[in-house]
ROFIVO-995046 format. One record per residue (C-alpha): residue number from 1; x, y, z. Coordinates in pm, 1 decimal. Example, Ala and Ser with C-alpha at 12.3 -4.5 7.8 and 13.67 -1.06 7.14 Angstrom:
<zaba 1 <1230.0 -450.0 780.0>>;
<zaba 2 <1367.0 -106.0 714.0>>;
end
This chain:
<zaba 1 <-3003.1 1872.8 765.4>>;
<zaba 2 <-2817.7 2051.5 1081.4>>;
<zaba 3 <-2646.9 1861.7 1329.4>>;
<zaba 4 <-2482.0 1994.7 1633.3>>;
<zaba 5 <-2235.9 1968.4 1918.8>>;
<zaba 6 <-2370.2 2085.7 2264.8>>;
<zaba 7 <-2113.1 2112.6 2524.2>>;
<zaba 8 <-2242.7 2201.3 2938.5>>;
<zaba 9 <-1984.1 2310.5 3146.0>>;
<zaba 10 <-2082.7 2356.2 3511.4>>;
<zaba 11 <-1968.4 2534.1 3796.7>>;
<zaba 12 <-2104.8 2478.2 4200.8>>;
<zaba 13 <-2257.7 2772.7 4219.2>>;
<zaba 14 <-2413.4 2834.9 3839.3>>;
<zaba 15 <-2645.3 2666.9 3617.9>>;
<zaba 16 <-2500.1 2513.2 3289.5>>;
<zaba 17 <-2389.4 2710.9 3016.3>>;
<zaba 18 <-2489.6 2583.9 2676.5>>;
<zaba 19 <-2247.8 2626.7 2388.2>>;
<zaba 20 <-2370.9 2481.5 2027.5>>;
<zaba 21 <-2197.6 2419.9 1736.7>>;
<zaba 22 <-2378.0 2341.9 1447.0>>;
<zaba 23 <-2225.8 2156.3 1131.3>>;
<zaba 24 <-2436.0 2188.7 836.8>>;
<zaba 25 <-2348.1 1868.1 678.0>>;
<zaba 26 <-2423.5 1538.3 645.6>>;
<zaba 27 <-2149.6 1412.7 785.6>>;
<zaba 28 <-1965.3 1471.8 1079.8>>;
<zaba 29 <-1557.0 1564.2 1067.0>>;
<zaba 30 <-1402.7 1351.0 1321.6>>;
<zaba 31 <-1046.3 1462.6 1333.7>>;
<zaba 32 <-978.8 1516.5 955.8>>;
<zaba 33 <-1181.2 1179.8 818.2>>;
<zaba 34 <-1507.6 1222.5 750.5>>;
<zaba 35 <-1749.4 930.5 873.8>>;
<zaba 36 <-2117.7 930.7 796.8>>;
<zaba 37 <-2357.7 966.0 1064.9>>;
<zaba 38 <-2644.4 755.7 1119.4>>;
<zaba 39 <-2994.8 934.0 1157.3>>;
<zaba 40 <-3086.3 728.8 1455.3>>;
<zaba 41 <-3243.9 882.9 1754.9>>;
<zaba 42 <-2936.0 873.0 1982.2>>;
<zaba 43 <-2801.9 1207.1 2074.4>>;
<zaba 44 <-2614.4 1269.5 2333.0>>;
<zaba 45 <-2460.7 1589.0 2607.8>>;
<zaba 46 <-2197.3 1565.8 2792.1>>;
<zaba 47 <-2155.4 1753.8 3127.9>>;
<zaba 48 <-1807.4 1817.0 3293.8>>;
<zaba 49 <-1764.6 1854.4 3664.6>>;
<zaba 50 <-1560.5 2114.9 3856.6>>;
<zaba 51 <-1275.4 1868.3 3850.4>>;
<zaba 52 <-1033.4 1860.5 3567.4>>;
<zaba 53 <-1101.5 1560.5 3347.0>>;
<zaba 54 <-738.0 1476.4 3342.7>>;
<zaba 55 <-723.8 1409.9 3725.8>>;
<zaba 56 <-844.2 1038.0 3782.4>>;
<zaba 57 <-905.5 1087.0 4129.5>>;
<zaba 58 <-1166.4 1235.6 4117.7>>;
<zaba 59 <-1528.8 1116.0 3939.2>>;
<zaba 60 <-1542.9 1024.4 3571.6>>;
<zaba 61 <-1724.8 1279.6 3347.0>>;
<zaba 62 <-2070.1 1254.6 3328.7>>;
<zaba 63 <-2243.5 1156.0 2985.5>>;
<zaba 64 <-2642.4 1204.2 2972.5>>;
<zaba 65 <-2734.8 972.5 2707.0>>;
<zaba 66 <-3143.0 992.4 2626.0>>;
<zaba 67 <-3245.0 730.6 2375.0>>;
<zaba 68 <-3568.4 870.7 2226.6>>;
<zaba 69 <-3789.2 787.3 2578.0>>;
<zaba 70 <-3680.1 1094.1 2783.8>>;
<zaba 71 <-3529.6 861.3 3060.2>>;
<zaba 72 <-3196.0 1043.5 3207.9>>;
<zaba 73 <-2934.6 720.0 3202.9>>;
<zaba 74 <-2685.8 921.1 3496.0>>;
<zaba 75 <-2793.3 981.4 3870.0>>;
<zaba 76 <-2593.8 1296.2 3831.3>>;
<zaba 77 <-2773.8 1503.0 3675.4>>;
<zaba 78 <-3046.0 1521.3 3974.6>>;
<zaba 79 <-2801.0 1791.3 4077.2>>;
<zaba 80 <-2947.7 1986.1 3822.1>>;
<zaba 81 <-3265.0 1976.5 3927.2>>;
<zaba 82 <-3448.1 2218.7 3689.0>>;
<zaba 83 <-3178.6 2186.2 3461.2>>;
<zaba 84 <-3238.5 1897.7 3319.1>>;
<zaba 85 <-3548.0 2069.5 3086.7>>;
<zaba 86 <-3287.4 2237.5 2980.5>>;
<zaba 87 <-3060.5 1950.0 2863.3>>;
<zaba 88 <-3392.5 1749.8 2713.8>>;
<zaba 89 <-3450.6 2084.3 2478.9>>;
<zaba 90 <-3143.8 2069.7 2310.5>>;
<zaba 91 <-3144.1 1657.0 2261.4>>;
<zaba 92 <-3374.8 1759.8 1910.7>>;
<zaba 93 <-3028.5 1899.8 1789.8>>;
<zaba 94 <-2755.1 1724.8 1927.6>>;
<zaba 95 <-2577.6 1527.2 1752.6>>;
<zaba 96 <-2601.7 1145.5 1662.1>>;
<zaba 97 <-2327.1 936.2 1721.0>>;
<zaba 98 <-2257.9 551.7 1668.7>>;
<zaba 99 <-2276.1 324.8 1920.2>>;
<zaba 100 <-1917.5 266.8 1936.4>>;
<zaba 101 <-1852.5 617.8 2018.3>>;
<zaba 102 <-2128.0 605.2 2266.6>>;
<zaba 103 <-1920.5 357.4 2487.9>>;
<zaba 104 <-1647.6 531.1 2441.1>>;
<zaba 105 <-1772.6 882.8 2545.7>>;
<zaba 106 <-1953.1 719.6 2834.9>>;
<zaba 107 <-1635.6 498.1 2988.0>>;
<zaba 108 <-1408.8 832.1 2904.8>>;
<zaba 109 <-1557.9 1129.4 2782.3>>;
<zaba 110 <-1496.6 1367.7 2487.1>>;
<zaba 111 <-1093.4 1394.5 2557.5>>;
<zaba 112 <-1036.8 1001.9 2536.9>>;
<zaba 113 <-1236.4 946.7 2237.0>>;
<zaba 114 <-1020.5 798.2 1998.3>>;
<zaba 115 <-958.3 1052.4 1674.7>>;
<zaba 116 <-753.7 833.1 1478.5>>;
<zaba 117 <-984.2 631.7 1229.6>>;
<zaba 118 <-913.8 256.4 1152.1>>;
<zaba 119 <-986.1 120.3 819.7>>;
<zaba 120 <-1038.7 -270.3 747.0>>;
<zaba 121 <-995.6 -432.0 440.5>>;
<zaba 122 <-1283.3 -688.8 433.2>>;
<zaba 123 <-1175.8 -1040.3 266.5>>;
<zaba 124 <-1288.7 -1366.7 304.8>>;
<zaba 125 <-1244.2 -1324.2 706.4>>;
<zaba 126 <-1436.6 -1132.3 752.9>>;
<zaba 127 <-1734.8 -1090.0 495.7>>;
<zaba 128 <-1926.5 -1254.9 730.7>>;
<zaba 129 <-2247.4 -1002.6 901.8>>;
<zaba 130 <-2143.8 -1143.2 1239.9>>;
<zaba 131 <-1771.1 -1092.5 1170.0>>;
<zaba 132 <-1871.1 -747.2 1046.4>>;
<zaba 133 <-2027.6 -676.4 1380.7>>;
<zaba 134 <-1682.3 -816.2 1524.6>>;
<zaba 135 <-1495.2 -561.8 1396.7>>;
<zaba 136 <-1730.0 -268.8 1420.8>>;
<zaba 137 <-1735.0 -313.9 1770.2>>;
<zaba 138 <-1395.7 -312.6 1839.5>>;
<zaba 139 <-1374.1 2.6 1632.1>>;
<zaba 140 <-1377.1 -42.9 1254.7>>;
<zaba 141 <-1487.7 327.6 1112.9>>;
<zaba 142 <-1496.8 254.7 757.0>>;
<zaba 143 <-1456.5 -92.4 601.3>>;
<zaba 144 <-1261.9 -53.4 254.2>>;
<zaba 145 <-1318.4 -300.7 -45.1>>;
<zaba 146 <-1066.1 -403.1 -259.6>>;
<zaba 147 <-1183.7 -438.8 -595.4>>;
<zaba 148 <-798.5 -614.7 -720.6>>;
<zaba 149 <-987.8 -930.0 -534.4>>;
<zaba 150 <-1366.3 -1040.5 -570.7>>;
<zaba 151 <-1650.0 -1009.1 -798.9>>;
<zaba 152 <-1851.8 -678.0 -821.1>>;
<zaba 153 <-2153.7 -947.2 -663.6>>;
<zaba 154 <-1914.5 -1025.8 -352.8>>;
<zaba 155 <-1875.4 -720.3 -298.8>>;
<zaba 156 <-2221.6 -572.9 -353.1>>;
<zaba 157 <-2287.8 -837.6 -63.8>>;
<zaba 158 <-2028.2 -687.6 147.7>>;
<zaba 159 <-2186.3 -346.6 93.8>>;
<zaba 160 <-2512.2 -475.2 169.8>>;
<zaba 161 <-2413.6 -643.4 520.0>>;
<zaba 162 <-2217.0 -266.0 646.7>>;
<zaba 163 <-2559.6 -119.8 521.2>>;
<zaba 164 <-2768.1 -329.6 753.0>>;
<zaba 165 <-2494.4 -333.2 1037.9>>;
<zaba 166 <-2531.2 8.0 1021.8>>;
<zaba 167 <-2902.7 50.0 1021.7>>;
<zaba 168 <-2982.4 -246.0 1267.8>>;
<zaba 169 <-2711.0 -211.3 1497.4>>;
<zaba 170 <-2662.4 192.7 1547.5>>;
<zaba 171 <-2292.7 206.4 1386.3>>;
<zaba 172 <-2158.2 465.0 1101.8>>;
<zaba 173 <-1919.3 246.6 949.7>>;
<zaba 174 <-1821.7 401.3 576.7>>;
<zaba 175 <-1709.8 226.8 259.4>>;
<zaba 176 <-1429.4 239.2 73.9>>;
<zaba 177 <-1344.1 137.8 -196.8>>;
<zaba 178 <-987.5 79.3 -364.6>>;
<zaba 179 <-950.6 95.3 -734.7>>;
<zaba 180 <-670.7 -192.5 -889.5>>;
<zaba 181 <-519.2 45.9 -1084.9>>;
<zaba 182 <-282.3 -18.4 -1429.6>>;
<zaba 183 <42.1 -129.5 -1277.1>>;
<zaba 184 <152.1 -506.7 -1377.2>>;
<zaba 185 <9.4 -750.6 -1178.4>>;
<zaba 186 <23.6 -1118.1 -1168.0>>;
<zaba 187 <-304.6 -1346.4 -1260.3>>;
<zaba 188 <-536.6 -1505.9 -1001.9>>;
<zaba 189 <-323.5 -1822.3 -1004.1>>;
<zaba 190 <-570.4 -2003.4 -1133.8>>;
<zaba 191 <-785.4 -1986.6 -820.5>>;
<zaba 192 <-555.6 -2133.9 -576.1>>;
<zaba 193 <-557.9 -1928.2 -270.3>>;
<zaba 194 <-151.9 -1879.1 -269.6>>;
<zaba 195 <110.4 -2048.9 -407.1>>;
<zaba 196 <484.0 -2129.0 -286.2>>;
<zaba 197 <792.9 -2058.5 -430.5>>;
<zaba 198 <1072.6 -2257.2 -317.5>>;
<zaba 199 <1434.9 -2119.5 -371.3>>;
<zaba 200 <1625.1 -2287.3 -719.7>>;
<zaba 201 <1273.8 -2340.7 -886.4>>;
<zaba 202 <1242.8 -2206.9 -1249.9>>;
<zaba 203 <869.1 -2070.4 -1255.6>>;
<zaba 204 <737.2 -1955.2 -1633.7>>;
<zaba 205 <588.2 -1580.5 -1618.3>>;
<zaba 206 <325.2 -1524.4 -1903.9>>;
<zaba 207 <107.5 -1330.3 -2083.6>>;
<zaba 208 <-108.7 -1600.4 -2249.7>>;
<zaba 209 <-443.6 -1709.7 -2117.2>>;
<zaba 210 <-526.5 -2018.1 -1935.9>>;
<zaba 211 <-801.4 -2172.4 -1869.6>>;
<zaba 212 <-760.2 -2346.4 -1530.1>>;
<zaba 213 <-603.3 -2521.7 -1390.6>>;
<zaba 214 <-298.0 -2317.5 -1484.5>>;
<zaba 215 <38.3 -2544.9 -1590.2>>;
<zaba 216 <255.3 -2611.0 -1276.2>>;
<zaba 217 <484.9 -2298.6 -1177.6>>;
<zaba 218 <313.0 -2079.5 -1431.1>>;
<zaba 219 <256.5 -1707.0 -1367.0>>;
<zaba 220 <-2.2 -1495.0 -1601.9>>;
<zaba 221 <63.7 -1153.4 -1623.2>>;
<zaba 222 <-152.7 -858.1 -1706.3>>;
<zaba 223 <100.8 -670.9 -1870.3>>;
<zaba 224 <111.6 -727.0 -2255.4>>;
<zaba 225 <454.5 -580.6 -2292.5>>;
<zaba 226 <642.7 -780.2 -2002.6>>;
<zaba 227 <858.8 -1033.4 -2220.0>>;
<zaba 228 <940.2 -701.0 -2418.7>>;
<zaba 229 <999.8 -483.0 -2139.6>>;
<zaba 230 <1219.7 -758.8 -1933.1>>;
<zaba 231 <1563.1 -875.4 -2038.9>>;
<zaba 232 <1750.4 -1175.2 -1921.2>>;
<zaba 233 <1934.6 -1083.9 -1599.7>>;
<zaba 234 <1686.2 -850.2 -1452.8>>;
<zaba 235 <1536.7 -899.6 -1098.3>>;
<zaba 236 <1162.8 -964.1 -1087.9>>;
<zaba 237 <1038.3 -837.3 -741.3>>;
<zaba 238 <650.9 -962.5 -632.6>>;
<zaba 239 <481.2 -788.4 -344.4>>;
<zaba 240 <754.2 -550.5 -283.0>>;
<zaba 241 <1029.1 -767.1 -264.2>>;
<zaba 242 <842.0 -1076.6 -79.5>>;
<zaba 243 <948.2 -1304.7 -326.9>>;
<zaba 244 <1252.2 -1250.8 -554.9>>;
<zaba 245 <1312.4 -1395.6 -912.5>>;
<zaba 246 <1561.7 -1391.3 -1190.6>>;
<zaba 247 <1503.5 -1336.7 -1550.8>>;
<zaba 248 <1684.4 -1634.6 -1687.6>>;
<zaba 249 <1555.0 -1663.6 -2064.1>>;
<zaba 250 <1273.1 -1504.4 -2301.5>>;
<zaba 251 <1066.4 -1735.8 -2506.0>>;
<zaba 252 <816.8 -1528.6 -2749.3>>;
<zaba 253 <567.1 -1434.5 -2470.3>>;
<zaba 254 <691.2 -1652.3 -2192.9>>;
<zaba 255 <996.1 -1538.7 -1943.5>>;
<zaba 256 <1145.0 -1801.1 -1777.0>>;
<zaba 257 <1240.0 -1712.3 -1356.9>>;
<zaba 258 <1457.3 -1850.3 -1081.9>>;
<zaba 259 <1325.6 -1813.3 -778.7>>;
<zaba 260 <1676.2 -1682.4 -589.5>>;
<zaba 261 <1434.1 -1564.7 -287.9>>;
<zaba 262 <1154.4 -1786.0 -191.0>>;
<zaba 263 <804.8 -1663.7 -50.9>>;
<zaba 264 <437.7 -1692.2 -58.2>>;
<zaba 265 <296.4 -1570.9 -384.5>>;
<zaba 266 <-71.6 -1410.4 -357.2>>;
<zaba 267 <-337.1 -1360.4 -631.0>>;
<zaba 268 <-278.6 -1031.9 -815.1>>;
<zaba 269 <47.6 -938.5 -646.2>>;
<zaba 270 <213.9 -610.7 -794.5>>;
<zaba 271 <513.2 -705.0 -1003.2>>;
<zaba 272 <832.6 -479.9 -1012.2>>;
<zaba 273 <1147.5 -553.9 -1202.1>>;
<zaba 274 <1518.9 -404.7 -1190.8>>;
<zaba 275 <1828.3 -395.2 -1356.0>>;
<zaba 276 <2090.3 -274.3 -1211.2>>;
<zaba 277 <2014.9 -151.5 -903.7>>;
<zaba 278 <1756.7 50.5 -1050.7>>;
<zaba 279 <1365.2 31.6 -1105.6>>;
<zaba 280 <1233.9 -59.6 -1510.3>>;
<zaba 281 <934.5 140.6 -1599.4>>;
<zaba 282 <982.0 199.2 -1950.5>>;
<zaba 283 <644.4 117.7 -2141.7>>;
<zaba 284 <510.4 66.3 -1777.0>>;
<zaba 285 <524.7 441.2 -1722.3>>;
<zaba 286 <302.1 544.9 -2036.0>>;
<zaba 287 <17.8 300.8 -1841.9>>;
<zaba 288 <-279.3 544.9 -1770.2>>;
<zaba 289 <-378.4 505.8 -1382.8>>;
<zaba 290 <-733.6 452.1 -1440.6>>;
<zaba 291 <-770.9 151.8 -1645.7>>;
<zaba 292 <-1083.0 35.1 -1855.6>>;
<zaba 293 <-1158.6 -177.6 -1579.5>>;
<zaba 294 <-1130.9 112.3 -1298.0>>;
<zaba 295 <-1427.2 282.8 -1496.6>>;
<zaba 296 <-1655.3 -4.9 -1472.0>>;
<zaba 297 <-1550.7 -70.6 -1091.1>>;
<zaba 298 <-1612.1 332.7 -1035.5>>;
<zaba 299 <-1950.3 308.3 -1205.5>>;
<zaba 300 <-2005.0 17.0 -987.2>>;
<zaba 301 <-1897.0 199.5 -670.7>>;
<zaba 302 <-2104.8 515.9 -748.6>>;
<zaba 303 <-2398.2 310.5 -863.8>>;
<zaba 304 <-2389.7 161.8 -464.9>>;
<zaba 305 <-2290.2 462.8 -328.5>>;
<zaba 306 <-2000.9 437.2 -185.2>>;
<zaba 307 <-1872.0 687.6 70.9>>;
<zaba 308 <-1456.1 661.1 -69.1>>;
<zaba 309 <-1299.4 627.6 -368.7>>;
<zaba 310 <-912.4 535.2 -333.5>>;
<zaba 311 <-725.9 564.2 -652.4>>;
<zaba 312 <-417.4 369.5 -703.6>>;
<zaba 313 <-85.3 428.4 -886.1>>;
<zaba 314 <-187.1 832.4 -899.5>>;
<zaba 315 <70.8 1001.8 -1155.0>>;
<zaba 316 <-56.7 1370.1 -1145.8>>;
<zaba 317 <-307.1 1580.5 -1042.8>>;
<zaba 318 <-516.4 1568.4 -1372.4>>;
<zaba 319 <-658.9 1201.0 -1279.5>>;
<zaba 320 <-773.7 1335.4 -964.1>>;
<zaba 321 <-951.8 1650.1 -1124.9>>;
<zaba 322 <-1095.3 1420.2 -1422.6>>;
<zaba 323 <-1205.8 1157.0 -1169.5>>;
<zaba 324 <-1398.9 1431.2 -957.2>>;
<zaba 325 <-1547.8 1564.5 -1208.7>>;
<zaba 326 <-1660.0 1229.6 -1344.6>>;
<zaba 327 <-1803.2 1159.9 -1003.2>>;
<zaba 328 <-1989.8 1507.4 -986.0>>;
<zaba 329 <-2171.6 1431.5 -1283.5>>;
<zaba 330 <-2305.7 1076.2 -1203.3>>;
<zaba 331 <-2362.7 1037.7 -838.0>>;
<zaba 332 <-2708.5 1165.5 -686.4>>;
<zaba 333 <-2566.4 1406.6 -407.5>>;
<zaba 334 <-2170.4 1430.6 -568.8>>;
<zaba 335 <-2062.8 1344.9 -221.2>>;
<zaba 336 <-1771.0 1065.9 -317.9>>;
<zaba 337 <-1443.0 1174.3 -133.7>>;
<zaba 338 <-1162.8 1095.9 -365.6>>;
<zaba 339 <-825.5 941.3 -168.1>>;
<zaba 340 <-548.8 967.5 -401.6>>;
<zaba 341 <-296.8 648.3 -349.3>>;
<zaba 342 <68.5 755.2 -274.0>>;
<zaba 343 <284.3 433.0 -393.0>>;
<zaba 344 <469.5 538.7 -722.2>>;
<zaba 345 <781.1 751.7 -805.3>>;
<zaba 346 <493.3 971.6 -996.8>>;
<zaba 347 <331.9 1023.3 -705.8>>;
<zaba 348 <579.6 1158.6 -532.8>>;
<zaba 349 <748.8 1347.7 -813.4>>;
<zaba 350 <338.6 1538.4 -825.0>>;
<zaba 351 <305.4 1476.2 -425.5>>;
<zaba 352 <188.5 1860.0 -336.4>>;
<zaba 353 <-23.8 1909.0 -655.2>>;
<zaba 354 <-195.9 1581.5 -614.6>>;
<zaba 355 <-267.3 1619.7 -211.6>>;
<zaba 356 <-424.4 1939.4 -322.3>>;
<zaba 357 <-646.0 1817.0 -592.8>>;
<zaba 358 <-769.1 1518.6 -417.4>>;
<zaba 359 <-971.8 1495.2 -73.3>>;
<zaba 360 <-757.4 1280.2 112.3>>;
<zaba 361 <-424.8 1054.7 26.9>>;
<zaba 362 <-323.9 703.0 160.9>>;
<zaba 363 <35.4 604.5 202.2>>;
<zaba 364 <70.1 298.0 23.4>>;
<zaba 365 <398.6 169.7 190.9>>;
<zaba 366 <399.5 -158.8 3.5>>;
<zaba 367 <402.4 -72.9 -346.6>>;
<zaba 368 <576.1 275.2 -253.2>>;
<zaba 369 <862.4 -14.6 -102.4>>;
<zaba 370 <908.6 -126.9 -405.8>>;
<zaba 371 <965.5 150.5 -638.0>>;
<zaba 372 <1206.7 349.4 -370.5>>;
<zaba 373 <1500.5 208.3 -157.6>>;
<zaba 374 <1352.8 85.0 139.8>>;
<zaba 375 <1547.9 315.6 364.9>>;
<zaba 376 <1359.6 554.4 233.4>>;
<zaba 377 <1043.5 476.6 299.3>>;
<zaba 378 <1009.7 617.5 671.2>>;
<zaba 379 <1152.3 978.4 537.8>>;
<zaba 380 <866.3 993.3 250.8>>;
<zaba 381 <588.5 885.7 495.4>>;
<zaba 382 <644.5 1149.4 693.1>>;
<zaba 383 <673.4 1396.8 457.1>>;
<zaba 384 <342.1 1315.5 326.3>>;
<zaba 385 <214.8 1317.6 635.3>>;
<zaba 386 <342.5 1659.8 733.2>>;
<zaba 387 <188.4 1806.1 394.3>>;
<zaba 388 <-141.5 1641.4 442.7>>;
<zaba 389 <-179.7 1825.0 741.8>>;
<zaba 390 <-47.5 2160.7 616.6>>;
<zaba 391 <-280.3 2133.5 333.0>>;
<zaba 392 <-577.1 2066.7 567.0>>;
<zaba 393 <-631.8 1687.8 378.2>>;
<zaba 394 <-679.1 1381.7 580.8>>;
<zaba 395 <-437.8 1131.8 508.0>>;
<zaba 396 <-440.0 723.8 588.6>>;
<zaba 397 <-124.6 497.8 660.2>>;
<zaba 398 <-166.2 158.8 490.1>>;
<zaba 399 <40.7 -162.9 420.3>>;
<zaba 400 <162.1 -421.9 708.6>>;
<zaba 401 <159.6 -235.5 963.7>>;
<zaba 402 <87.5 -547.4 1163.8>>;
<zaba 403 <191.0 -781.7 871.5>>;
<zaba 404 <273.3 -1098.6 1163.4>>;
<zaba 405 <-65.6 -1060.7 1309.8>>;
<zaba 406 <-204.2 -1273.5 985.0>>;
<zaba 407 <-55.6 -1616.5 1119.3>>;
<zaba 408 <51.0 -1482.6 1470.9>>;
<zaba 409 <-199.2 -1383.1 1767.2>>;
<zaba 410 <0.6 -1078.4 1886.2>>;
<zaba 411 <241.7 -855.6 1701.0>>;
<zaba 412 <602.4 -807.5 1712.8>>;
<zaba 413 <676.9 -506.1 1905.4>>;
<zaba 414 <877.0 -358.5 1579.4>>;
<zaba 415 <504.8 -352.8 1470.6>>;
<zaba 416 <362.8 -190.2 1759.9>>;
<zaba 417 <634.3 71.1 1735.2>>;
<zaba 418 <548.8 166.8 1360.3>>;
<zaba 419 <195.8 192.6 1459.8>>;
<zaba 420 <286.2 457.5 1751.7>>;
<zaba 421 <490.3 645.6 1526.7>>;
<zaba 422 <221.4 690.7 1262.9>>;
<zaba 423 <-26.4 806.7 1510.7>>;
<zaba 424 <286.9 1050.4 1648.2>>;
<zaba 425 <266.9 1175.6 1342.1>>;
<zaba 426 <-94.5 1287.7 1346.1>>;
<zaba 427 <-211.0 1023.7 1079.5>>;
<zaba 428 <-541.2 1067.8 1053.4>>;
<zaba 429 <-662.7 673.2 988.5>>;
<zaba 430 <-479.6 371.0 1023.5>>;
<zaba 431 <-544.3 54.2 756.2>>;
<zaba 432 <-502.5 -305.5 771.1>>;
<zaba 433 <-512.0 -490.8 453.7>>;
<zaba 434 <-418.1 -882.9 468.9>>;
<zaba 435 <-448.4 -862.7 852.4>>;
<zaba 436 <-798.1 -849.8 840.3>>;
<zaba 437 <-897.9 -950.6 482.5>>;
<zaba 438 <-733.5 -1284.3 517.9>>;
<zaba 439 <-550.8 -1304.8 864.4>>;
<zaba 440 <-662.5 -1564.5 1178.7>>;
<zaba 441 <-684.5 -1293.3 1357.2>>;
<zaba 442 <-826.5 -990.3 1255.8>>;
<zaba 443 <-1035.1 -885.7 1538.0>>;
<zaba 444 <-745.1 -893.7 1760.2>>;
<zaba 445 <-534.0 -696.0 1488.1>>;
<zaba 446 <-788.8 -429.0 1488.4>>;
<zaba 447 <-742.7 -454.8 1903.7>>;
<zaba 448 <-420.2 -386.7 1902.8>>;
<zaba 449 <-439.2 -53.7 1665.8>>;
<zaba 450 <-715.6 102.0 1881.0>>;
<zaba 451 <-530.5 67.9 2215.2>>;
<zaba 452 <-219.8 172.6 2062.4>>;
<zaba 453 <-374.0 459.6 1920.7>>;
<zaba 454 <-512.7 579.3 2262.2>>;
<zaba 455 <-201.4 526.3 2433.2>>;
<zaba 456 <-33.9 735.6 2210.6>>;
<zaba 457 <-261.4 1002.8 2202.9>>;
<zaba 458 <-357.9 1072.1 2565.1>>;
<zaba 459 <58.8 1084.0 2595.3>>;
<zaba 460 <40.5 1327.5 2314.3>>;
<zaba 461 <-227.3 1559.8 2540.7>>;
<zaba 462 <-3.3 1515.6 2803.3>>;
<zaba 463 <260.0 1666.6 2625.3>>;
<zaba 464 <81.1 1931.4 2390.2>>;
<zaba 465 <-74.6 2138.2 2720.9>>;
<zaba 466 <323.7 2253.0 2660.1>>;
<zaba 467 <363.3 2303.6 2312.6>>;
<zaba 468 <361.3 2603.2 2095.7>>;
<zaba 469 <119.7 2542.8 1839.3>>;
<zaba 470 <214.0 2695.5 1479.3>>;
<zaba 471 <-87.1 2694.5 1274.4>>;
<zaba 472 <-7.8 2796.7 856.7>>;
<zaba 473 <-228.1 3010.9 671.8>>;
<zaba 474 <-483.6 2814.7 429.0>>;
<zaba 475 <-735.8 3064.7 384.2>>;
<zaba 476 <-800.7 3205.0 49.8>>;
<zaba 477 <-1063.9 3463.2 109.8>>;
<zaba 478 <-1104.9 3751.0 370.2>>;
<zaba 479 <-1450.7 3526.0 487.3>>;
<zaba 480 <-1201.4 3194.8 488.4>>;
<zaba 481 <-984.8 3386.1 687.2>>;
<zaba 482 <-1252.4 3506.8 959.5>>;
<zaba 483 <-1318.3 3116.7 988.5>>;
<zaba 484 <-983.0 3009.3 1051.7>>;
<zaba 485 <-875.4 3294.3 1290.2>>;
<zaba 486 <-1217.0 3120.4 1468.6>>;
<zaba 487 <-1090.9 2796.0 1453.4>>;
<zaba 488 <-698.2 2892.7 1547.6>>;
<zaba 489 <-822.6 3080.0 1906.4>>;
<zaba 490 <-1048.1 2746.1 1949.2>>;
<zaba 491 <-705.1 2510.6 1881.7>>;
<zaba 492 <-518.5 2712.0 2116.9>>;
<zaba 493 <-762.6 2742.4 2384.9>>;
<zaba 494 <-786.2 2304.3 2381.3>>;
<zaba 495 <-398.6 2347.5 2408.6>>;
<zaba 496 <-483.7 2509.0 2768.9>>;
<zaba 497 <-487.5 2294.6 3060.9>>;
<zaba 498 <-784.2 2459.6 3200.9>>;
<zaba 499 <-1046.9 2770.5 3151.6>>;
<zaba 500 <-1200.1 2971.1 3363.1>>;
<zaba 501 <-1590.6 2995.4 3386.3>>;
<zaba 502 <-1758.8 3331.8 3460.5>>;
<zaba 503 <-1773.0 3269.1 3835.2>>;
<zaba 504 <-1416.2 3223.4 3813.3>>;
<zaba 505 <-1451.3 2850.2 3923.9>>;
<zaba 506 <-1128.8 2656.0 3701.9>>;
<zaba 507 <-1355.4 2368.0 3469.7>>;
<zaba 508 <-1233.4 2133.5 3218.6>>;
<zaba 509 <-1164.7 2256.1 2872.9>>;
<zaba 510 <-1369.3 2021.0 2653.6>>;
<zaba 511 <-1241.5 1962.1 2301.3>>;
<zaba 512 <-1458.8 1756.6 2017.9>>;
<zaba 513 <-1156.8 1524.4 1875.1>>;
end
């Protein structure tokens, strides 16, 4: 199926000229992150007046929307008289967009359409159909299901509700499945939603299996070699340091730990242990990237037709290549994108090879911050984002963007600055985790991401008109070089403030972000 983008740029004395850009794919590229397009009856034609769309004193850009009935929703088209037929004839090949994009285009035009995509982790707070619709209205582009939590039946229910939302309400929300990975995790706390560890308490970490309920102050660990690897005096960090314990005694499969930094324990939280200020890896480094449970989850994702599979704790490019071959052999259309999560020391060591092999990358700052010094995380984030841009791969910035909004209705100013920096670095997508999965204000958290992204992008567009564009060559063949030069020329033209029509009238340069 072929979609097309139709631009109509007019001058006071000439008829609209049509520029059609065909895209032979079932996906529309928005920024660098692909979002599936709902094959609905909506189609759009954009018309810009002679005034610049950056001039707020002039009338807003005109969007003509045809809903299949042939009616024209904008009275401005009366100016064009007979030219309405041109717009109507183009509708059959116009690009189809979702409801949220339709609203943004009507309000602001193409120049203000948000390019930073928003990903929401779906959990108990947002799994209902009404909650999912509310997130979609606020700008959710991708719904993430985390296989660390919940059953496959629960995840299947979420997927069905997202698909129903797209079909009935006209949205285009993609689905990302995130694998658990084979790093060391806590158990599920015997079914409890959380547990509070207080300063000075003694907790027992064990590899033994218990039937619910668990004994008091007992935490199960998924790694059989846990008791052998740790030593008395080691520091045990839960969820990247949200809670800290000190190992004080080992008794067979049990490890007695003293809580030194109190906090909230959540089910299946990541565990790391440090010795003499260094991360202890040992047998943990030998664990496979994709566990046996992960392979079953991947089969589930393929059967359900998810759009993205995010692989946790990627250590090498070979893992990504193997998974892509596996998906290609089993998926019906083989069009499931593989996202490499950069969240370990091994990922950083083989960063370029991993990004080249994958369809995109995720900066998972939470787990990454548990394996490297905290002060190193910002520089590593910037390095990963820049490398992804150089290699033409979409990149997602994730973890603790608006952590305080799990409990509070507004973010801290530092969190807003963090989100702004991720957008300024040209990250393709931002991801909410606990904020949307179990937070008290998921819609407000998403609204903060959307409004901050729009503001920073608007400022970036105003600044980039005076920037010198440096576009590194990425083509690998002669035909690709031709396509690349065309794209580079278009990017440089889009960087200009105005263009000149054949009639020498200035007009807005419209860019599809």
